[in-house]
C-alpha positions as CSV (number, residue, x, y, z in Angstrom):
1,M,0.0,0.0,0.0
2,N,1.4,3.4,-1.0
3,L,0.3,6.3,1.0
4,L,0.8,10.0,0.3
5,I,3.6,11.0,2.7
6,P,5.1,14.5,2.9
7,E,8.6,14.7,1.4
8,E,10.0,15.9,4.7
9,V,8.7,12.7,6.5
10,R,10.1,10.5,3.8
11,D,13.5,12.3,3.9
12,A,13.7,11.7,7.6
13,C,13.1,8.0,7.1
14,V,15.7,7.9,4.3
15,L,18.3,9.7,6.5
16,L,17.7,7.1,9.4
17,A,18.0,4.2,6.9
18,R,21.4,5.5,5.7
19,H,22.6,5.1,9.2
20,N,21.2,1.5,9.3
21,N,18.2,2.4,11.4
22,Q,14.6,1.3,11.1
23,S,11.8,4.0,11.1
24,F,8.1,3.9,11.0
25,I,5.3,6.5,10.8
26,V,3.2,5.8,13.9
27,G,0.2,7.1,15.9
28,G,-2.7,9.2,14.8
29,G,-1.0,10.3,11.7
30,I,-0.9,6.8,10.1
31,R,-4.5,6.2,11.4
32,D,-5.7,9.3,9.7
33,L,-3.9,8.5,6.4
34,A,-5.5,5.0,6.4
35,L,-8.9,6.8,6.8
36,G,-8.2,9.1,4.0
37,M,-7.8,12.1,6.3
38,Q,-5.1,14.7,6.5
39,P,-2.9,14.1,9.6
40,Q,-2.3,17.1,11.9
41,D,0.9,15.7,13.3
42,W,3.7,13.4,12.2
43,D,5.3,11.0,14.6
44,L,8.1,8.5,13.8
45,A,9.4,5.6,15.8
46,T,12.9,4.3,15.3
47,D,15.3,1.8,16.8
48,A,17.9,4.6,17.0
49,R,18.6,5.8,20.5
50,P,17.8,9.5,21.3
51,R,21.5,10.6,21.2
52,E,21.9,8.8,17.8
53,V,18.8,10.6,16.4
54,E,20.0,13.9,17.6
55,G,23.5,13.4,16.1
56,I,22.1,12.1,12.8
57,F,19.8,15.1,12.2
58,K,22.1,17.7,13.6
59,G,24.8,16.4,11.4
60,A,22.5,16.8,8.4
61,G,21.9,20.5,9.3
62,Y,18.5,20.2,10.8
63,R,17.2,21.8,14.0
64,V,16.8,19.3,16.8
65,V,15.0,19.9,20.1
66,P,15.2,17.2,22.9
67,T,11.6,17.6,23.8
68,G,11.4,14.4,25.8
69,A,14.8,12.8,25.8
70,K,14.0,11.0,29.1
71,Y,11.3,9.1,27.3
72,G,13.2,8.8,24.1
73,T,11.6,11.6,22.1
74,V,13.3,14.4,20.1
75,T,11.7,16.9,17.8
76,V,13.3,17.5,14.4
77,Y,12.3,20.4,12.1
78,I,12.6,19.8,8.4
79,N,11.6,22.7,6.2
80,G,9.6,24.0,9.2
81,L,7.7,20.7,9.6
82,P,8.1,19.4,13.2
83,L,8.6,15.6,13.4
84,E,8.5,13.8,16.8
85,I,10.9,11.0,16.6
86,T,10.8,8.4,19.4
87,T,13.0,5.4,20.1
88,F,11.1,2.0,20.3
89,R,10.3,1.6,23.9
90,V,8.3,-0.3,26.6
91,E,7.0,1.3,29.8
92,A,6.2,0.4,33.4
93,N,5.1,1.8,36.7
94,Y,2.7,4.7,35.9
95,R,2.8,6.2,39.4
96,D,1.3,9.6,38.5
97,F,-1.4,8.1,36.2
98,R,0.3,9.7,33.2
99,R,4.0,9.1,32.8
100,P,5.9,5.8,33.3
101,S,8.6,5.8,35.9
102,R,10.6,3.3,34.0
103,V,11.3,3.3,30.2
104,S,13.3,0.6,28.4
105,F,14.4,1.0,24.9
106,V,13.8,-2.0,22.6
107,S,14.7,-3.1,19.1
108,K,11.3,-4.2,17.7
109,I,8.5,-2.0,16.6
110,E,6.0,-4.7,17.7
111,D,7.1,-4.3,21.3
112,D,6.7,-0.5,21.0
113,L,3.2,-0.7,19.6
114,G,2.1,-2.9,22.6
115,R,2.4,0.1,24.9
116,R,-0.1,2.3,23.0
117,D,-3.7,3.0,23.9
118,F,-6.0,1.8,21.1
119,T,-5.5,-0.6,18.3
120,I,-6.2,2.0,15.7
121,N,-3.3,4.0,17.1
122,A,-1.0,1.0,17.3
123,L,-0.3,1.0,13.6
124,A,3.1,1.5,12.0
125,Y,4.0,2.2,8.4
126,D,7.4,2.0,6.8
127,P,7.2,4.4,3.8
128,L,10.4,3.1,2.3
129,R,9.2,-0.5,2.0
130,S,5.5,0.4,1.8
131,L,5.0,-2.0,4.7
132,F,2.3,-1.9,7.4
133,C,3.0,-3.3,10.9
134,D,-0.4,-4.1,12.6
135,P,0.1,-6.7,15.4
136,Y,-3.1,-5.7,17.2
137,H,-5.4,-5.7,14.1
138,G,-6.0,-2.0,14.1
139,I,-6.8,-2.0,10.4
140,E,-9.6,-4.5,11.1
141,D,-10.9,-2.1,13.8
142,L,-10.8,0.8,11.4
143,V,-12.9,-1.2,9.0
144,K,-15.3,-2.2,11.8
145,E,-15.3,1.5,12.9
146,Q,-14.6,0.6,16.5
147,I,-12.3,1.8,19.4
148,R,-10.6,-1.1,21.1
149,A,-7.9,-1.0,23.7
150,V,-4.5,-2.6,23.0
151,R,-4.2,-5.9,25.0
152,D,-5.8,-5.6,28.4
153,A,-8.1,-2.5,28.6
154,G,-8.0,-2.3,32.4
155,E,-4.2,-2.0,32.4
156,R,-4.2,0.7,29.7
157,F,-6.7,2.8,31.7
158,S,-5.0,2.3,35.0
159,E,-1.7,3.5,33.4
160,D,-3.4,6.7,32.2
161,P,-7.1,7.1,33.1
162,L,-7.3,10.0,30.6
163,R,-7.3,7.3,27.9
164,M,-11.0,6.5,28.9
165,L,-12.0,10.1,28.0
166,R,-9.8,9.9,24.9
167,A,-11.6,6.8,23.8
168,V,-14.9,8.7,23.9
169,R,-13.4,11.7,22.2
170,I,-11.9,9.7,19.3
171,A,-15.1,7.9,18.9
172,A,-16.9,11.2,18.7
173,E,-14.5,12.6,16.2
174,L,-14.6,9.6,13.9
175,G,-18.2,8.4,14.5
176,F,-16.9,5.0,15.8
177,L,-18.4,2.7,18.4
178,I,-16.4,1.6,21.5
179,E,-15.9,-2.1,21.6
180,N,-17.7,-3.9,24.5
181,K,-14.7,-5.1,26.5
182,T,-13.2,-1.6,26.3
183,K,-16.5,-0.1,27.4
184,H,-16.7,-2.5,30.4
185,A,-13.2,-1.6,31.4
186,I,-14.1,2.1,31.3
187,L,-17.1,1.5,33.6
188,R,-14.9,-0.4,36.0
189,N,-12.3,2.3,36.1
190,A,-14.3,5.6,35.6
191,E,-13.5,6.8,39.1
192,L,-9.8,6.9,38.2
193,L,-10.5,9.9,36.1
194,R,-10.5,12.0,39.3
195,N,-6.7,11.5,39.5
196,I,-6.2,13.4,36.2
197,S,-5.3,17.1,36.1
198,A,-8.1,19.5,35.3
199,E,-6.2,20.9,32.3
200,R,-5.9,17.5,30.6
201,I,-9.6,16.7,31.2
202,R,-10.6,20.2,30.0
203,D,-8.7,19.8,26.7
204,E,-10.3,16.4,25.9
205,L,-13.7,17.8,26.8
206,N,-13.3,20.7,24.5
207,R,-12.3,18.5,21.6
208,L,-15.2,16.2,22.3
209,L,-17.7,19.1,22.4
210,L,-16.4,20.4,19.1
211,S,-16.3,17.0,17.4
212,H,-18.6,16.1,14.5
213,H,-20.4,13.4,16.5
214,F,-20.4,15.3,19.8
215,Y,-23.8,14.2,20.8
216,Q,-22.8,10.6,20.6
217,G,-19.8,11.5,22.7
218,L,-22.0,13.0,25.4
219,D,-24.2,9.9,25.3
220,N,-21.1,7.8,25.8
221,L,-19.9,10.0,28.7
222,L,-23.2,9.5,30.5
223,E,-23.4,5.7,29.7
224,L,-19.8,5.1,30.9
225,D,-20.0,7.2,34.1
226,L,-17.5,9.7,32.9
227,L,-19.8,12.7,32.7
228,F,-20.4,12.8,36.4
229,A,-16.7,12.2,37.1
230,I,-16.0,15.4,35.2
231,I,-18.9,17.5,36.4
232,P,-20.5,15.8,39.4
233,E,-23.1,18.6,39.8
234,L,-24.9,17.4,36.6
235,K,-25.8,14.2,38.5
236,E,-28.3,16.2,40.5
237,G,-30.4,16.6,37.4
238,W,-30.3,12.9,36.4
239,L,-33.8,11.4,36.5
240,F,-35.0,14.7,38.1
241,S,-38.6,15.2,36.8
242,Q,-39.7,18.8,36.2
243,Y,-43.4,18.3,36.8
244,H,-44.5,20.8,34.2
245,P,-46.5,20.4,31.0
246,S,-44.0,22.4,29.0
247,H,-41.3,19.9,29.8
248,Q,-41.3,16.3,28.5
249,Y,-37.8,15.5,29.8
250,T,-36.0,15.2,33.1
251,V,-33.6,18.0,33.8
252,L,-30.4,16.2,32.5
253,T,-32.3,14.7,29.5
254,H,-33.5,18.2,28.6
255,T,-30.0,19.5,28.8
256,L,-28.6,16.7,26.5
257,E,-31.5,17.1,24.1
258,A,-30.9,20.9,23.9
259,M,-27.3,20.1,23.0
260,R,-28.5,18.6,19.7
261,Y,-29.5,22.1,18.5
262,T,-26.3,24.0,19.3
263,P,-23.9,25.4,16.7
264,S,-20.3,24.3,16.8
265,N,-19.2,26.9,19.3
266,L,-17.4,25.9,22.5
267,E,-18.9,28.6,24.7
268,V,-22.5,27.9,23.5
269,R,-22.1,24.2,24.1
270,L,-20.6,24.7,27.5
271,A,-23.4,27.1,28.4
272,I,-26.1,24.6,27.3
273,L,-24.4,21.8,29.1
274,L,-24.6,23.9,32.3
275,H,-27.6,26.1,31.8
276,D,-29.9,24.1,34.0
277,V,-27.3,22.8,36.4
278,A,-29.0,24.6,39.4
279,K,-32.6,23.5,38.7
280,P,-32.6,20.7,41.3
281,R,-31.3,23.2,43.9
282,C,-34.0,25.7,43.0
283,Y,-36.9,23.4,42.8
284,S,-40.3,24.1,44.4
285,R,-43.8,22.8,43.8
286,G,-46.8,25.1,43.3
287,D,-50.3,24.6,44.6
288,D,-51.3,23.3,41.1
289,G,-48.6,20.6,41.4
290,R,-46.4,22.2,38.8
291,G,-42.6,22.4,39.3
292,H,-40.9,25.8,39.5
293,F,-37.2,26.7,39.4
294,Y,-37.2,30.3,40.4
295,G,-33.8,32.0,40.1
296,H,-32.1,28.9,38.7
297,N,-30.3,31.0,36.0
298,V,-28.7,33.2,38.7
299,V,-27.7,30.2,40.9
300,G,-26.7,28.3,37.8
301,A,-24.4,31.2,36.8
302,E,-22.6,31.0,40.2
303,M,-22.3,27.2,39.9
304,T,-21.0,27.5,36.3
305,E,-18.3,29.8,37.4
306,E,-17.2,27.4,40.1
307,I,-17.2,24.4,37.7
308,L,-15.3,26.2,34.9
309,R,-12.7,27.5,37.4
310,R,-12.3,24.0,38.7
311,L,-11.6,22.8,35.2
312,H,-9.1,25.7,34.7
313,Y,-10.9,27.5,31.8
314,S,-9.6,30.9,30.9
315,N,-11.1,34.0,32.5
316,Q,-12.6,35.1,29.2
317,V,-14.3,31.7,28.6
318,I,-15.6,31.7,32.2
319,K,-17.0,35.3,31.8
320,N,-18.8,34.5,28.6
321,V,-20.3,31.2,29.6
322,V,-21.4,32.5,33.0
323,M,-23.1,35.4,31.2
324,L,-24.9,33.0,28.8
325,V,-26.1,30.8,31.6
326,R,-27.3,33.9,33.6
327,E,-29.2,35.3,30.6
328,H,-30.5,32.1,29.1
329,M,-34.0,32.8,30.3
330,L,-34.1,35.7,27.8
331,E,-37.7,37.2,27.9
332,L,-39.0,37.1,24.4
333,K,-41.7,39.6,25.0
334,M,-39.4,42.5,25.9
335,G,-39.9,45.8,24.0
336,P,-37.2,48.0,22.3
337,A,-36.0,49.5,25.6
338,G,-35.5,46.1,27.1
339,Q,-33.7,44.9,24.0
340,R,-31.4,47.9,24.1
341,R,-30.6,47.0,27.7
342,L,-30.0,43.4,26.7
343,I,-27.6,44.5,24.0
344,A,-25.8,46.8,26.5
345,R,-25.5,43.9,29.0
346,V,-24.5,41.2,26.6
347,G,-22.6,43.1,23.9
348,D,-22.8,42.8,20.1
349,E,-20.3,39.9,19.9
350,M,-22.0,37.7,22.4
351,L,-25.6,38.4,21.4
352,P,-25.7,35.8,18.6
353,R,-24.4,33.2,21.0
354,L,-27.0,34.0,23.5
355,L,-29.7,33.7,20.9
356,S,-28.3,30.3,20.0
357,V,-28.5,29.2,23.6
358,R,-32.1,30.5,23.9
359,L,-33.1,28.6,20.7
360,A,-31.5,25.4,21.7
361,D,-33.2,25.6,25.1
362,I,-36.6,26.2,23.4
363,M,-36.2,23.2,21.1
364,A,-35.8,20.8,24.0
365,H,-39.3,21.4,25.5
366,S,-42.5,19.6,24.8
367,S,-43.7,19.8,21.2
368,S,-46.6,22.1,22.0
369,Q,-44.4,24.5,23.9
370,V,-41.8,24.4,21.1
371,V,-44.4,25.5,18.6
372,H,-45.6,28.4,20.8
373,S,-42.1,29.5,21.8
374,L,-40.8,29.4,18.2
375,K,-43.4,31.9,17.2
376,E,-42.4,34.2,20.0
377,Y,-38.7,33.7,19.2
378,D,-39.2,34.6,15.5
379,H,-41.2,37.7,16.5
380,F,-38.5,38.7,19.0
381,I,-35.7,38.3,16.4
382,K,-37.6,40.5,13.9
383,K,-38.1,43.2,16.6
384,L,-34.4,42.9,17.7
385,E,-33.3,43.4,14.1
386,E,-35.3,46.6,13.9
387,T,-33.8,47.8,17.2
388,L,-30.3,47.1,16.0
389,S,-31.0,48.8,12.7
390,E,-32.2,51.9,14.5
391,G,-28.9,52.2,16.3
392,G,-28.7,54.0,19.6
393,A,-26.3,54.1,22.6
394,F,-25.9,50.4,23.6
395,A,-22.7,51.1,25.5
396,M,-21.9,53.9,27.9
397,K,-19.0,54.9,25.8
398,D,-21.4,55.8,23.0
399,L,-23.0,58.6,25.0
400,A,-22.9,62.0,23.4
401,I,-21.1,63.3,26.5
402,N,-18.4,62.0,28.9
403,G,-17.2,62.7,32.3
404,S,-14.9,65.6,31.2
405,D,-17.9,67.3,29.5
406,I,-19.8,67.2,32.8
407,I,-16.9,68.6,34.8
408,E,-16.3,71.4,32.3
409,E,-19.9,72.4,31.6
410,I,-21.4,71.9,35.0
411,G,-18.4,72.7,37.1
412,I,-18.3,69.9,39.5
413,Q,-15.3,68.1,40.9
414,R,-14.1,64.7,39.8
415,G,-15.3,61.8,41.9
416,P,-17.8,58.9,42.1
417,I,-20.7,61.3,41.4
418,I,-19.5,61.5,37.7
419,G,-19.9,57.8,37.2
420,K,-23.4,57.8,38.8
421,L,-24.5,60.6,36.6
422,L,-23.3,58.9,33.4
423,R,-25.0,55.7,34.3
424,M,-28.3,57.6,35.0
425,L,-28.0,59.4,31.6
426,W,-27.2,56.1,29.9
427,E,-30.4,54.6,31.3
428,D,-32.3,57.5,29.9
429,V,-30.8,56.9,26.4
430,L,-31.5,53.2,26.6
431,D,-35.1,54.1,27.1
432,D,-35.1,56.5,24.2
433,P,-32.0,56.8,21.9
434,V,-33.3,60.1,20.6
435,K,-32.1,61.6,23.9
436,N,-28.5,60.9,23.0
437,N,-27.5,64.4,22.2
438,R,-25.1,66.7,24.0
439,D,-27.6,69.6,24.8
440,Y,-30.2,67.3,26.2
441,L,-27.8,65.2,28.3
442,L,-26.0,68.2,29.8
443,K,-29.4,69.8,30.8
444,R,-30.6,66.4,32.1
445,A,-27.3,66.1,34.2
446,K,-27.9,69.5,35.8
447,N,-31.5,68.5,36.7
448,I,-30.4,65.2,38.2
449,L,-27.7,67.0,40.3
450,K,-30.3,69.5,41.7
451,R,-32.9,66.8,42.4
452,N,-30.7,63.9,43.6
453,F,-27.5,65.4,44.8
454,H,-28.8,68.7,46.4
455,R,-26.7,71.0,44.2
């Protein structure tokens, strides 16, 4: 089988062969090639020791970085393309649930492939001989479209529990199923995920949420007990009935159903995943027997911030997702003034994401409620477009005057009173954008001062 290999990768293999060394393309790169996909990274495995690799490529004039020399890995740059080249090795004693405490270099590629996570990643290809090495039947699993652990699944997951989450993520990216023995091993070891750093879990979760088959991925997370290991607060909504005619699903099922309708945007999908996280804590039952969840958006925003900080998301992502959760109950009957206040709170950039969250939430209600709410949503969007086309001061910086104008024209000293005045003027303009002119605002500022600040 001849595969389309970049010239730089082939040149690296040729250079190693000239020094009597074996070399194979390994990992996700060869898997993607076999699937007809463009690899994102290129990894080579060789029987040359790390110092040999470094000497061979430096001697040929290439830049070499010892990125993981302890584990047998160096990175070589050929025409700007980074190639990770790792010596054949076996590993033992994963004391930190990530890295082996003992690495032994070996001479056979088959032994090296035995340490890898899944059979579809335990493939090796020698481009000089057009030869595949597939001791664990990874090609067969690619044809079957399944994820299967190499050798004993329990051992693979106890070595690095993140592999369980990686199995779900790869399945979601490729649209594959997870083989039954591998599934059962995940169920038996799901609790081990709590030993993994928040950053590693966050990165896998992000990739899963943005994968083509992300809904299948979420379904697998739930089925395999991984979802609650990542976000235990979501378990409170599992099987929690909402006791309301507009809801045909339990809290968590509603959340997962709403995910179906989200665009491929990380912040929107995180917001929908967490938008009802506080419902069980805010539950009450009315005299008519209906369930109510007063203030769950506010409490949910607080819980969302705590969850995302625990997972070490950036401050910007936290800020945006918290806002989306807090605002997800967006009142569709609000008038132009309310819409201007909404735009001022949310901002132009985040407004489309909030609308996506609101629509996804609507679509996961009972069918009769969906029909009713979609009419309101469409009417709201039309009115919002009119409000946006009319312009107006949506941010305080858009006011026709600023603090310096107030100080110069009215003659008051700098201080907190300036900010209070500007906010009151801004509220006036949000009610009626026509009022955003210099003369009116200065006159209004003087009246406010006389009336409220005894000047």
